[in-house]
C-alpha positions as CSV (number, residue, x, y, z in Angstrom):
1,X,36.1,130.9,-10.6
2,X,36.4,130.6,-6.8
3,X,36.3,126.9,-7.0
4,X,39.2,126.7,-9.5
5,X,41.3,129.0,-7.2
6,X,40.6,126.8,-4.2
7,X,41.5,123.6,-6.2
8,X,44.7,125.3,-7.5
9,X,45.7,126.5,-4.1
10,X,45.1,122.9,-2.7
11,X,47.1,121.4,-5.5
12,X,50.0,123.7,-4.9
13,X,50.1,123.2,-1.2
14,X,50.1,119.4,-1.7
15,X,52.8,119.5,-4.2
16,X,55.0,121.8,-2.1
17,X,55.7,118.8,0.2
18,X,57.2,116.9,-2.8
19,X,60.2,119.2,-3.2
20,X,63.5,117.3,-3.8
21,X,66.1,118.2,-1.2
22,X,69.6,117.3,-2.2
23,X,71.7,115.3,0.3
24,X,74.4,117.5,1.8
25,X,77.9,116.1,2.7
26,X,80.6,118.1,4.4
27,X,84.0,117.2,5.7
28,X,86.0,114.0,5.5
29,X,84.1,110.8,4.8
30,X,85.1,108.6,7.8
31,X,84.8,104.9,7.4
32,X,85.4,102.6,10.4
33,X,87.9,100.5,8.3
34,X,90.1,103.6,7.8
35,X,89.7,104.9,11.4
36,X,90.7,101.5,12.8
37,X,93.9,101.6,10.8
38,X,95.1,104.8,12.6
39,X,97.5,103.7,15.4
40,X,99.5,105.4,18.1
41,X,103.0,106.0,16.8
42,X,102.0,106.8,13.2
43,X,103.4,109.9,11.5
44,X,101.3,112.8,10.3
45,X,102.0,111.8,6.8
46,X,100.6,108.3,7.4
47,X,97.5,109.7,9.1
48,X,96.9,112.1,6.2
49,X,97.3,109.3,3.7
50,X,94.6,107.2,5.5
51,X,92.1,110.0,6.4
52,X,93.0,112.9,4.1
53,X,93.6,116.5,5.1
54,X,91.9,117.3,8.5
55,X,88.8,119.4,8.5
56,X,90.1,121.4,11.4
57,X,93.8,122.0,12.0
58,X,94.7,124.9,14.2
59,X,97.7,126.8,12.7
60,X,98.8,128.0,16.2
61,X,98.4,124.7,18.1
62,X,99.5,121.8,15.8
63,X,99.2,119.0,18.3
64,X,95.6,118.1,17.3
65,X,93.7,117.3,14.1
66,X,90.0,117.1,14.0
67,X,88.2,115.1,11.3
68,X,84.5,115.9,11.0
69,X,81.9,114.5,8.7
70,X,78.3,115.5,8.5
71,X,75.6,114.0,6.2
72,X,72.1,115.4,5.9
73,X,69.7,113.4,3.7
74,X,66.8,115.4,2.3
75,X,64.3,116.8,4.9
76,X,65.7,114.7,7.8
77,X,65.7,117.1,10.7
78,X,69.0,115.8,12.2
79,X,72.2,115.3,10.3
80,X,74.4,112.2,10.8
81,X,77.7,113.4,12.3
82,X,81.0,111.7,13.0
83,X,84.0,113.2,14.7
84,X,87.5,111.8,15.1
85,X,90.4,113.6,16.9
86,X,94.1,112.7,16.5
87,X,96.6,114.1,19.0
88,X,100.3,114.4,18.1
89,X,103.6,114.9,20.0
90,X,106.9,115.2,18.0
91,X,104.9,114.5,14.8
92,X,103.7,111.1,16.0
93,X,100.2,110.0,17.1
94,X,100.0,109.8,20.9
95,X,96.2,109.6,21.4
96,X,93.0,109.0,19.4
97,X,89.5,110.1,20.4
98,X,86.0,109.4,19.1
99,X,83.6,111.8,20.8
100,X,80.1,110.6,21.1
101,X,77.6,112.3,18.9
């Protein structure tokens, strides 16, 4: 009786490491080919067409759009993260930024 409990407990503990963890994607999927097409002088409409609606757009300060994408695959401890910032003046792109990280 005790041996069967020990074997069952060992089997459960070994199988618990085999749990499927679904990949998690959040934000705008940012590909280099799309990011490289964004140029100074483009309109907001053109940027939205290329990259989609920004993940973060402050309603009180509309001179900056933040595009953020995170991807976590299974039990990986650290998520892959990309961040792209577009700055506007008079509804035209004036500066682009790719923070490290």
